[in-house]
Structures are given as C-alpha cells and as structure tokens.
PDB file of the backbone (N, CA, C, O) and the ligand in Angstrom, with CONECT records:
HET     ZN  A 101       1
ATOM      1  N   MET A   1       0.858  -1.225  -0.018  1.00  0.00           N
ATOM      2  CA  MET A   1       0.049   0.001   0.020  1.00  0.00           C
ATOM      3  C   MET A   1       0.949   1.167  -0.057  1.00  0.00           C
ATOM      4  O   MET A   1       1.886   1.247   0.738  1.00  0.00           O
ATOM      5  N   PRO A   2       0.740   2.096  -0.965  1.00  0.00           N
ATOM      6  CA  PRO A   2       1.552   3.214  -0.980  1.00  0.00           C
ATOM      7  C   PRO A   2       1.176   4.297   0.181  1.00  0.00           C
ATOM      8  O   PRO A   2       0.007   4.607   0.408  1.00  0.00           O
ATOM      9  N   ARG A   3       2.194   4.797   0.834  1.00  0.00           N
ATOM     10  CA  ARG A   3       2.075   5.831   1.704  1.00  0.00           C
ATOM     11  C   ARG A   3       1.335   7.058   1.382  1.00  0.00           C
ATOM     12  O   ARG A   3       1.708   7.619   0.352  1.00  0.00           O
ATOM     13  N   LYS A   4       0.494   7.530   1.948  1.00  0.00           N
ATOM     14  CA  LYS A   4      -0.372   8.729   1.627  1.00  0.00           C
ATOM     15  C   LYS A   4       0.605  10.041   1.670  1.00  0.00           C
ATOM     16  O   LYS A   4       1.306  10.248   2.661  1.00  0.00           O
ATOM     17  N   LYS A   5       0.609  10.765   0.730  1.00  0.00           N
ATOM     18  CA  LYS A   5       1.434  11.919   0.714  1.00  0.00           C
ATOM     19  C   LYS A   5       0.737  13.045   1.606  1.00  0.00           C
ATOM     20  O   LYS A   5      -0.365  13.506   1.309  1.00  0.00           O
ATOM     21  N   GLN A   6       1.378  13.399   2.583  1.00  0.00           N
ATOM     22  CA  GLN A   6       0.942  14.361   3.548  1.00  0.00           C
ATOM     23  C   GLN A   6       1.606  15.720   3.407  1.00  0.00           C
ATOM     24  O   GLN A   6       2.810  15.851   3.630  1.00  0.00           O
ATOM     25  N   PRO A   7       0.795  16.774   3.023  1.00  0.00           N
ATOM     26  CA  PRO A   7       1.415  18.077   2.698  1.00  0.00           C
ATOM     27  C   PRO A   7       2.049  18.562   4.117  1.00  0.00           C
ATOM     28  O   PRO A   7       1.485  18.346   5.189  1.00  0.00           O
ATOM     29  N   ARG A   8       3.171  19.178   4.004  1.00  0.00           N
ATOM     30  CA  ARG A   8       3.676  19.685   5.134  1.00  0.00           C
ATOM     31  C   ARG A   8       4.608  21.033   4.867  1.00  0.00           C
ATOM     32  O   ARG A   8       5.020  21.355   3.752  1.00  0.00           O
ATOM     33  N   ARG A   9       4.807  21.599   5.821  1.00  0.00           N
ATOM     34  CA  ARG A   9       5.471  22.967   5.632  1.00  0.00           C
ATOM     35  C   ARG A   9       6.914  22.774   5.066  1.00  0.00           C
ATOM     36  O   ARG A   9       7.691  21.950   5.547  1.00  0.00           O
ATOM     37  N   CYS A  10       7.216  23.567   4.039  1.00  0.00           N
ATOM     38  CA  CYS A  10       8.448  23.375   3.259  1.00  0.00           C
ATOM     39  C   CYS A  10       9.662  23.556   4.209  1.00  0.00           C
ATOM     40  O   CYS A  10       9.660  24.461   5.045  1.00  0.00           O
ATOM     41  N   GLY A  11      10.703  22.689   4.077  1.00  0.00           N
ATOM     42  CA  GLY A  11      11.855  22.945   4.892  1.00  0.00           C
ATOM     43  C   GLY A  11      12.822  23.987   4.644  1.00  0.00           C
ATOM     44  O   GLY A  11      13.856  24.101   5.303  1.00  0.00           O
ATOM     45  N   CYS A  12      12.462  24.803   3.626  1.00  0.00           N
ATOM     46  CA  CYS A  12      13.454  25.949   3.498  1.00  0.00           C
ATOM     47  C   CYS A  12      13.095  27.137   4.354  1.00  0.00           C
ATOM     48  O   CYS A  12      13.878  28.079   4.474  1.00  0.00           O
ATOM     49  N   GLY A  13      11.805  27.100   5.008  1.00  0.00           N
ATOM     50  CA  GLY A  13      11.434  28.225   5.854  1.00  0.00           C
ATOM     51  C   GLY A  13      10.661  29.188   4.989  1.00  0.00           C
ATOM     52  O   GLY A  13      10.558  30.337   5.418  1.00  0.00           O
ATOM     53  N   CYS A  14      10.140  28.910   3.910  1.00  0.00           N
ATOM     54  CA  CYS A  14       9.247  29.844   3.178  1.00  0.00           C
ATOM     55  C   CYS A  14       7.907  30.036   3.669  1.00  0.00           C
ATOM     56  O   CYS A  14       7.226  31.031   3.423  1.00  0.00           O
ATOM     57  N   GLY A  15       7.511  28.950   4.444  1.00  0.00           N
ATOM     58  CA  GLY A  15       6.048  28.990   4.941  1.00  0.00           C
ATOM     59  C   GLY A  15       4.965  28.292   4.184  1.00  0.00           C
ATOM     60  O   GLY A  15       3.846  28.042   4.632  1.00  0.00           O
ATOM     61  N   GLN A  16       5.519  27.934   2.705  1.00  0.00           N
ATOM     62  CA  GLN A  16       4.442  27.241   2.039  1.00  0.00           C
ATOM     63  C   GLN A  16       4.390  25.881   2.289  1.00  0.00           C
ATOM     64  O   GLN A  16       5.351  25.297   2.789  1.00  0.00           O
ATOM     65  N   MET A  17       3.170  25.218   1.933  1.00  0.00           N
ATOM     66  CA  MET A  17       3.021  23.768   2.095  1.00  0.00           C
ATOM     67  C   MET A  17       3.434  23.030   0.867  1.00  0.00           C
ATOM     68  O   MET A  17       3.139  23.449  -0.252  1.00  0.00           O
ATOM     69  N   THR A  18       4.232  21.747   1.095  1.00  0.00           N
ATOM     70  CA  THR A  18       4.628  21.141   0.046  1.00  0.00           C
ATOM     71  C   THR A  18       3.488  20.031  -0.379  1.00  0.00           C
ATOM     72  O   THR A  18       2.421  19.991   0.234  1.00  0.00           O
ATOM     73  N   GLN A  19       3.755  19.207  -1.375  1.00  0.00           N
ATOM     74  CA  GLN A  19       2.789  18.254  -1.939  1.00  0.00           C
ATOM     75  C   GLN A  19       2.935  16.931  -1.253  1.00  0.00           C
ATOM     76  O   GLN A  19       2.258  15.969  -1.615  1.00  0.00           O
ATOM     77  N   GLY A  20       3.784  16.855  -0.289  1.00  0.00           N
ATOM     78  CA  GLY A  20       4.176  15.618   0.448  1.00  0.00           C
ATOM     79  C   GLY A  20       5.544  15.307   0.894  1.00  0.00           C
ATOM     80  O   GLY A  20       5.844  14.458   1.734  1.00  0.00           O
ATOM     81  N   GLY A  21       6.460  16.196   0.151  1.00  0.00           N
ATOM     82  CA  GLY A  21       7.915  15.991   0.193  1.00  0.00           C
ATOM     83  C   GLY A  21       8.412  17.001   1.366  1.00  0.00           C
ATOM     84  O   GLY A  21       7.681  17.648   2.116  1.00  0.00           O
ATOM     85  N   GLU A  22       9.803  16.980   1.344  1.00  0.00           N
ATOM     86  CA  GLU A  22      10.230  17.881   2.539  1.00  0.00           C
ATOM     87  C   GLU A  22      10.237  19.319   2.100  1.00  0.00           C
ATOM     88  O   GLU A  22      10.196  20.237   2.919  1.00  0.00           O
ATOM     89  N   PHE A  23      10.294  19.529   0.645  1.00  0.00           N
ATOM     90  CA  PHE A  23      10.417  20.787   0.065  1.00  0.00           C
ATOM     91  C   PHE A  23       9.486  21.110  -1.052  1.00  0.00           C
ATOM     92  O   PHE A  23       9.048  20.177  -1.725  1.00  0.00           O
ATOM     93  N   CYS A  24       9.134  22.360  -1.322  1.00  0.00           N
ATOM     94  CA  CYS A  24       8.512  22.631  -2.522  1.00  0.00           C
ATOM     95  C   CYS A  24       9.439  22.549  -3.621  1.00  0.00           C
ATOM     96  O   CYS A  24      10.640  22.667  -3.377  1.00  0.00           O
ATOM     97  N   PRO A  25       9.004  22.346  -4.899  1.00  0.00           N
ATOM     98  CA  PRO A  25       9.806  21.951  -5.930  1.00  0.00           C
ATOM     99  C   PRO A  25      10.849  23.357  -6.213  1.00  0.00           C
ATOM    100  O   PRO A  25      10.433  24.503  -6.381  1.00  0.00           O
ATOM    101  N   GLY A  26      12.266  22.931  -6.213  1.00  0.00           N
ATOM    102  CA  GLY A  26      13.291  23.922  -6.290  1.00  0.00           C
ATOM    103  C   GLY A  26      13.826  24.450  -5.091  1.00  0.00           C
ATOM    104  O   GLY A  26      14.963  24.921  -5.072  1.00  0.00           O
ATOM    105  N   HIS A  27      13.011  24.406  -3.961  1.00  0.00           N
ATOM    106  CA  HIS A  27      13.403  25.075  -2.719  1.00  0.00           C
ATOM    107  C   HIS A  27      14.517  24.279  -2.087  1.00  0.00           C
ATOM    108  O   HIS A  27      15.340  24.870  -1.388  1.00  0.00           O
ATOM    109  N   ASP A  28      14.606  22.908  -2.295  1.00  0.00           N
ATOM    110  CA  ASP A  28      15.798  22.080  -1.606  1.00  0.00           C
ATOM    111  C   ASP A  28      17.204  22.609  -2.396  1.00  0.00           C
ATOM    112  O   ASP A  28      18.296  22.588  -1.828  1.00  0.00           O
ATOM    113  N   ALA A  29      17.026  23.072  -3.748  1.00  0.00           N
ATOM    114  CA  ALA A  29      18.270  23.563  -4.264  1.00  0.00           C
ATOM    115  C   ALA A  29      18.635  24.742  -3.797  1.00  0.00           C
ATOM    116  O   ALA A  29      19.831  25.024  -3.720  1.00  0.00           O
ATOM    117  N   LYS A  30      17.666  25.608  -3.415  1.00  0.00           N
ATOM    118  CA  LYS A  30      17.955  27.059  -2.753  1.00  0.00           C
ATOM    119  C   LYS A  30      18.666  26.833  -1.295  1.00  0.00           C
ATOM    120  O   LYS A  30      19.572  27.526  -0.831  1.00  0.00           O
ATOM    121  N   VAL A  31      18.099  25.804  -0.739  1.00  0.00           N
ATOM    122  CA  VAL A  31      18.622  25.562   0.693  1.00  0.00           C
ATOM    123  C   VAL A  31      20.209  25.148   0.593  1.00  0.00           C
ATOM    124  O   VAL A  31      21.101  25.580   1.323  1.00  0.00           O
ATOM    125  N   LEU A  32      20.358  24.135  -0.568  1.00  0.00           N
ATOM    126  CA  LEU A  32      21.668  23.505  -0.707  1.00  0.00           C
ATOM    127  C   LEU A  32      22.803  24.754  -1.108  1.00  0.00           C
ATOM    128  O   LEU A  32      23.956  24.835  -0.684  1.00  0.00           O
ATOM    129  N   SER A  33      22.223  25.540  -1.900  1.00  0.00           N
ATOM    130  CA  SER A  33      23.244  26.618  -2.409  1.00  0.00           C
ATOM    131  C   SER A  33      23.406  27.668  -1.339  1.00  0.00           C
ATOM    132  O   SER A  33      24.450  28.320  -1.342  1.00  0.00           O
ATOM    133  N   ALA A  34      22.565  27.882  -0.502  1.00  0.00           N
ATOM    134  CA  ALA A  34      22.729  28.643   0.764  1.00  0.00           C
ATOM    135  C   ALA A  34      23.825  28.166   1.779  1.00  0.00           C
ATOM    136  O   ALA A  34      24.642  28.891   2.348  1.00  0.00           O
ATOM    137  N   ILE A  35      23.680  26.758   1.901  1.00  0.00           N
ATOM    138  CA  ILE A  35      24.503  26.065   2.812  1.00  0.00           C
ATOM    139  C   ILE A  35      26.066  26.086   2.198  1.00  0.00           C
ATOM    140  O   ILE A  35      27.031  26.339   2.919  1.00  0.00           O
ATOM    141  N   ILE A  36      26.173  25.807   0.874  1.00  0.00           N
ATOM    142  CA  ILE A  36      27.510  25.886   0.301  1.00  0.00           C
ATOM    143  C   ILE A  36      28.055  27.287   0.351  1.00  0.00           C
ATOM    144  O   ILE A  36      29.247  27.504   0.569  1.00  0.00           O
ATOM    145  N   SER A  37      27.049  28.361   0.119  1.00  0.00           N
ATOM    146  CA  SER A  37      27.675  29.701   0.123  1.00  0.00           C
ATOM    147  C   SER A  37      28.137  30.015   1.689  1.00  0.00           C
ATOM    148  O   SER A  37      29.165  30.643   1.943  1.00  0.00           O
ATOM    149  N   ARG A  38      27.357  29.562   2.568  1.00  0.00           N
ATOM    150  CA  ARG A  38      27.645  29.943   3.965  1.00  0.00           C
ATOM    151  C   ARG A  38      29.014  29.278   4.342  1.00  0.00           C
ATOM    152  O   ARG A  38      29.780  29.922   5.058  1.00  0.00           O
ATOM    153  N   VAL A  39      29.344  28.110   3.932  1.00  0.00           N
ATOM    154  CA  VAL A  39      30.660  27.499   4.325  1.00  0.00           C
ATOM    155  C   VAL A  39      31.913  27.809   3.430  1.00  0.00           C
ATOM    156  O   VAL A  39      33.074  27.482   3.677  1.00  0.00           O
ATOM    157  N   GLY A  40      31.437  28.521   2.319  1.00  0.00           N
ATOM    158  CA  GLY A  40      32.437  29.071   1.398  1.00  0.00           C
ATOM    159  C   GLY A  40      32.947  27.975   0.274  1.00  0.00           C
ATOM    160  O   GLY A  40      34.095  27.972  -0.170  1.00  0.00           O
ATOM    161  N   GLY A  41      32.077  27.190  -0.056  1.00  0.00           N
ATOM    162  CA  GLY A  41      32.285  26.268  -1.144  1.00  0.00           C
ATOM    163  C   GLY A  41      32.108  24.786  -0.910  1.00  0.00           C
ATOM    164  O   GLY A  41      32.156  24.332   0.233  1.00  0.00           O
ATOM    165  N   VAL A  42      31.893  23.977  -2.030  1.00  0.00           N
ATOM    166  CA  VAL A  42      31.778  22.559  -1.777  1.00  0.00           C
ATOM    167  C   VAL A  42      32.989  21.850  -1.179  1.00  0.00           C
ATOM    168  O   VAL A  42      32.732  20.874  -0.473  1.00  0.00           O
ATOM    169  N   ALA A  43      34.199  22.165  -1.339  1.00  0.00           N
ATOM    170  CA  ALA A  43      35.248  21.730  -0.705  1.00  0.00           C
ATOM    171  C   ALA A  43      35.224  21.933   0.697  1.00  0.00           C
ATOM    172  O   ALA A  43      35.484  20.976   1.427  1.00  0.00           O
ATOM    173  N   ASN A  44      34.926  23.134   1.220  1.00  0.00           N
ATOM    174  CA  ASN A  44      34.619  23.365   2.653  1.00  0.00           C
ATOM    175  C   ASN A  44      33.443  22.467   3.351  1.00  0.00           C
ATOM    176  O   ASN A  44      33.479  21.998   4.489  1.00  0.00           O
ATOM    177  N   LEU A  45      32.397  22.346   2.394  1.00  0.00           N
ATOM    178  CA  LEU A  45      31.243  21.684   3.009  1.00  0.00           C
ATOM    179  C   LEU A  45      31.690  20.226   3.118  1.00  0.00           C
ATOM    180  O   LEU A  45      31.234  19.559   4.046  1.00  0.00           O
ATOM    181  N   ARG A  46      32.462  19.727   2.332  1.00  0.00           N
ATOM    182  CA  ARG A  46      32.949  18.413   2.256  1.00  0.00           C
ATOM    183  C   ARG A  46      33.798  18.140   3.626  1.00  0.00           C
ATOM    184  O   ARG A  46      33.629  17.143   4.328  1.00  0.00           O
ATOM    185  N   LEU A  47      34.663  19.100   3.876  1.00  0.00           N
ATOM    186  CA  LEU A  47      35.479  18.939   5.032  1.00  0.00           C
ATOM    187  C   LEU A  47      34.589  18.948   6.339  1.00  0.00           C
ATOM    188  O   LEU A  47      34.742  18.138   7.254  1.00  0.00           O
ATOM    189  N   LEU A  48      33.764  19.828   6.327  1.00  0.00           N
ATOM    190  CA  LEU A  48      32.822  19.954   7.470  1.00  0.00           C
ATOM    191  C   LEU A  48      31.996  18.761   7.818  1.00  0.00           C
ATOM    192  O   LEU A  48      31.809  18.377   8.973  1.00  0.00           O
ATOM    193  N   VAL A  49      31.482  18.165   6.673  1.00  0.00           N
ATOM    194  CA  VAL A  49      30.806  16.837   6.787  1.00  0.00           C
ATOM    195  C   VAL A  49      31.596  15.712   7.320  1.00  0.00           C
ATOM    196  O   VAL A  49      31.202  14.962   8.213  1.00  0.00           O
ATOM    197  N   GLU A  50      32.817  15.633   6.675  1.00  0.00           N
ATOM    198  CA  GLU A  50      33.857  14.687   7.009  1.00  0.00           C
ATOM    199  C   GLU A  50      34.126  14.700   8.520  1.00  0.00           C
ATOM    200  O   GLU A  50      34.151  13.669   9.193  1.00  0.00           O
ATOM    201  N   GLN A  51      34.340  16.026   9.048  1.00  0.00           N
ATOM    202  CA  GLN A  51      34.835  16.256  10.409  1.00  0.00           C
ATOM    203  C   GLN A  51      33.646  15.842  11.378  1.00  0.00           C
ATOM    204  O   GLN A  51      33.789  15.204  12.421  1.00  0.00           O
ATOM    205  N   THR A  52      32.451  16.311  10.859  1.00  0.00           N
ATOM    206  CA  THR A  52      31.237  16.091  11.806  1.00  0.00           C
ATOM    207  C   THR A  52      30.891  14.714  11.992  1.00  0.00           C
ATOM    208  O   THR A  52      30.517  14.316  13.095  1.00  0.00           O
ATOM    209  N   THR A  53      30.994  13.899  10.927  1.00  0.00           N
ATOM    210  CA  THR A  53      30.620  12.514  10.814  1.00  0.00           C
ATOM    211  C   THR A  53      31.783  11.523  11.187  1.00  0.00           C
ATOM    212  O   THR A  53      31.662  10.320  11.419  1.00  0.00           O
ATOM    213  N   GLU A  54      32.951  12.285  11.197  1.00  0.00           N
ATOM    214  CA  GLU A  54      34.298  11.555  11.459  1.00  0.00           C
ATOM    215  C   GLU A  54      34.420  10.291  10.546  1.00  0.00           C
ATOM    216  O   GLU A  54      34.906   9.207  10.869  1.00  0.00           O
ATOM    217  N   ARG A  55      33.845  10.671   9.261  1.00  0.00           N
ATOM    218  CA  ARG A  55      34.308   9.363   8.355  1.00  0.00           C
ATOM    219  C   ARG A  55      34.532  10.197   6.902  1.00  0.00           C
ATOM    220  O   ARG A  55      33.817  11.128   6.532  1.00  0.00           O
ATOM    221  N   PRO A  56      35.575   9.705   6.236  1.00  0.00           N
ATOM    222  CA  PRO A  56      35.880  10.299   4.799  1.00  0.00           C
ATOM    223  C   PRO A  56      34.837  10.012   3.834  1.00  0.00           C
ATOM    224  O   PRO A  56      34.239   8.936   3.809  1.00  0.00           O
ATOM    225  N   LEU A  57      34.621  10.970   3.041  1.00  0.00           N
ATOM    226  CA  LEU A  57      33.531  10.699   1.950  1.00  0.00           C
ATOM    227  C   LEU A  57      34.347  10.099   0.816  1.00  0.00           C
ATOM    228  O   LEU A  57      35.428  10.574   0.467  1.00  0.00           O
ATOM    229  N   ILE A  58      33.775   9.017   0.247  1.00  0.00           N
ATOM    230  CA  ILE A  58      34.428   8.157  -0.784  1.00  0.00           C
ATOM    231  C   ILE A  58      33.645   8.665  -2.044  1.00  0.00           C
ATOM    232  O   ILE A  58      32.428   8.498  -2.134  1.00  0.00           O
ATOM    233  N   ILE A  59      34.381   9.289  -3.013  1.00  0.00           N
ATOM    234  CA  ILE A  59      33.671   9.793  -4.225  1.00  0.00           C
ATOM    235  C   ILE A  59      33.959   8.964  -5.302  1.00  0.00           C
ATOM    236  O   ILE A  59      35.128   8.737  -5.615  1.00  0.00           O
ATOM    237  N   ASP A  60      32.949   8.455  -5.943  1.00  0.00           N
ATOM    238  CA  ASP A  60      33.163   7.595  -7.050  1.00  0.00           C
ATOM    239  C   ASP A  60      32.577   8.403  -8.259  1.00  0.00           C
ATOM    240  O   ASP A  60      31.382   8.607  -8.470  1.00  0.00           O
ATOM    241  N   ILE A  61      33.756   8.870  -9.097  1.00  0.00           N
ATOM    242  CA  ILE A  61      33.492   9.686 -10.276  1.00  0.00           C
ATOM    243  C   ILE A  61      32.847   8.875 -11.423  1.00  0.00           C
ATOM    244  O   ILE A  61      31.988   9.346 -12.168  1.00  0.00           O
ATOM    245  N   LYS A  62      33.312   7.669 -11.500  1.00  0.00           N
ATOM    246  CA  LYS A  62      32.705   6.861 -12.740  1.00  0.00           C
ATOM    247  C   LYS A  62      31.257   6.634 -12.707  1.00  0.00           C
ATOM    248  O   LYS A  62      30.671   6.449 -13.773  1.00  0.00           O
ATOM    249  N   SER A  63      30.552   6.626 -11.480  1.00  0.00           N
ATOM    250  CA  SER A  63      29.138   6.284 -11.411  1.00  0.00           C
ATOM    251  C   SER A  63      28.336   7.617 -11.679  1.00  0.00           C
ATOM    252  O   SER A  63      27.105   7.608 -11.677  1.00  0.00           O
TER     253      SER A  63
HETATM  254 ZN    ZN A 101      10.281  26.573   0.660  1.00  0.00          ZN2+
END
C-alpha cells in the first residue's frame, strides 16, 4: 500500500506547504546553495561533513 502523501511545511522556511515532500519544487536547491555559500564552497562543505561524521567521503567519479 503506497504511503499517503501528507502536505507539510516546506523545509526551506518559506512557509508554503509541500505536496508531501520535504520541500516545494526547487526549494531544496535553494537551501543547498545557501549552505554551500555559508561554508565557502563545496570543498569546505565536504571537510565540514567529514569532520562532523568522522568519516571520509568516498567519491566515485565513474558512476
Ligand atoms: Zn520553501
């Protein structure tokens, strides 16, 4: 049985309701770019994530 999609407040903080996902369409990308901007780039974000999770990120370029 498919789970019923429950509208909820968008995770970006805009106050709109979603169609059942975490974000309204495109708003997750806005959050991601704000995060990347705050930490000063993707490389810094990677460092932050690796330090926080205490695990190196393994990047598979081929897939
Ligand atoms: Zn939003």
